[in-house]
N, C-alpha and C positions, 0 to 999 in steps of 0.2 A: 185619545180624543182631544182636540184643541179646545180651550176655554175661550168663549167669546169675550171680547174686550168690554169692560164696563166704563171705559173713558169715552165719552161722546165725541163724535167727529166735530170738526169745525162747523160743518153745515148744519148738523143737529143742534149745536149750541147756538148758532145764529138764528135758526128758525124758532128755537125755543124762546129766545129773547124777543124776537118779533111777535110771536104769539102771545107772549106775556104782555108786551105793550098793547096788543089788540084787545085782550081780555080786560086789562085795566081800564080801557076806554069803553068797551062794549058790554062787558059782563061775561059770565062763564055758564050761567044756568042753561041758557038756550044755545049754546055754542054749536055751530054747524061747520063742518069741515070745508065745504065748498067756499062759503064767503071768507073764512079765515084764510084758507090757502090763497085765494085770489088776492086778498088784502096784503099778504106778506110775501107775494111773489113765489109761490109754490104750487103744488097740486095736492089734492086729497090723497092720491096714491103715495106721494113721497112722504107726506105726514104719517100715513099708516105704516109705511115701511120703517121710518125712523123711530116711531113711538109705539109700535106694535098694534095699536088700536086707538080709537078716540078716547077710551077710558085711560089708556096708558098716557096720552097726551094730557088729559085733565089732571091725572095724578102728578105728572112732572110740573105742570103749571101751579098746582096747589103747593108742591114742595118749593117751588121758586118763590111763591108769595110768602111762605113761612120763613124762608131765608131772609127776605127783605124785612119782614116784621121783627126778626131777632137781631137785626143790625142796629136797632135803635138804642137809645141811652138806657142805663139801668136804674137811675134814680127815679122814684115814682113820680115826682113832679115834672121831671123832664120827659118821662114816658108819656104823661098826659100832654105836655107841650107838643111832642112829636105826633101823638095820635090826633091832636086837634089841629095840626098844621094842614092848611087847605091843599098843600101840595101832595099830601098822602092820601087824599080822598078817594082816588081811583083804587089804590091798593086796599083801603079799608072797606070800600064797597064790595070789592072782590071777596075780602075775607068774610064780610057779613053774609054774602051770597053762599059761599062755600060752607060756612058754619051752619047755616040753616039747612042747606041741602044734606049735609052730613047727618043732621038729626032726623030728616024726613026720608032720606034714601041711603040707610047705612050700608046696604049691599052694593051700591054704586061705587064709582071711582072716588067719591067723596069719603067713603069709608070711615075711618077714625079721625078725620080732620078736626072736628070739634074737640074731641078728647085730647088729641095730640097738641092742639093749640092752647088748651087750658094748661097742659103739662109744661109746654114751652114757656108760657107767660109766668106760671108759678115758679119755674126755675129762674127766670129772669128777675122776678121780684125777690126771690130768696137771695140772689147775688147782691142785692142792694141792702140787705139787712146785715147788722153785725153778726158775726159767726155765732156768738153765744145765744142771740135771739133766734137765729135761723133754725136752730136744732130744738126748739121748744114748741109746745102746742100753741102758745101765745103767738109765736112767730108765724106758724102755719095758719092760724086764724086771721092774723093781719094781712097776710098775702092773699088769702081766699077773699076777704072783705074788699081789699084793694082791687083785686081782679074783677070782682062783681061790680064794684063802683065804676071802674074804668070802662068795662064792657057796656054797662047800662048807659053811662054818659056818652059813649061813642055812638050808640044807637040813636040817642036823643039828638046829638049834634048832627048826625047824618040825616036824620028825619026833619030837623027844624032849621039848621043852619045858625041857630042862636048861640054863637060862641061866647058872647059875654055872660049870658045867663048860666050856661053849662059850665064855664070856666069857674065862676064864683061858687057854684055848687060843688064842684069837684075839690076845689081847695078848701072849702068849708069841711067837707066830709073827710079829706085826708088829714086835716089838722085834728079832727075828732078821733081819728084812728091812731093818732100819735105815731105815724110812720116817720122814720128817719129821713133826712134830706129836706 
């Protein structure tokens, strides 16, 4: 029995990128295939064929968002600069939306998105720590505190747009955590 290829076709990749740009602008919680397909020059049937289902498309879009999030810098201060950069606001609103849905609809396509992104970010923060600290309980606690700080500050920034206030708070708290960088 032949094994199906796991490499996406050029059209699948193109449509995924177009759909990703669409959800960065319009959100993902209330995603409907008809308006999406129309906006990206496709049809709902093609999307269902390529991604198996709407849930399959949502899973692929969330994986694509995680890929973008992890391409950022590893130093915690530069991570905050990246997170607070207005050019990333669409991605971060998408992340927030998916994170919340993952908590309220764990059986849906959002599944383990929140848990997986926590693991992603903890690994990214660990990479910024000296190896000796990374392997200690103190290192783990610093990463966890830094992640909680960054996540909370991000939500505050997205809600208020008050970058100056949130920047000052983040840098003050990071200094108190004695994080390298």
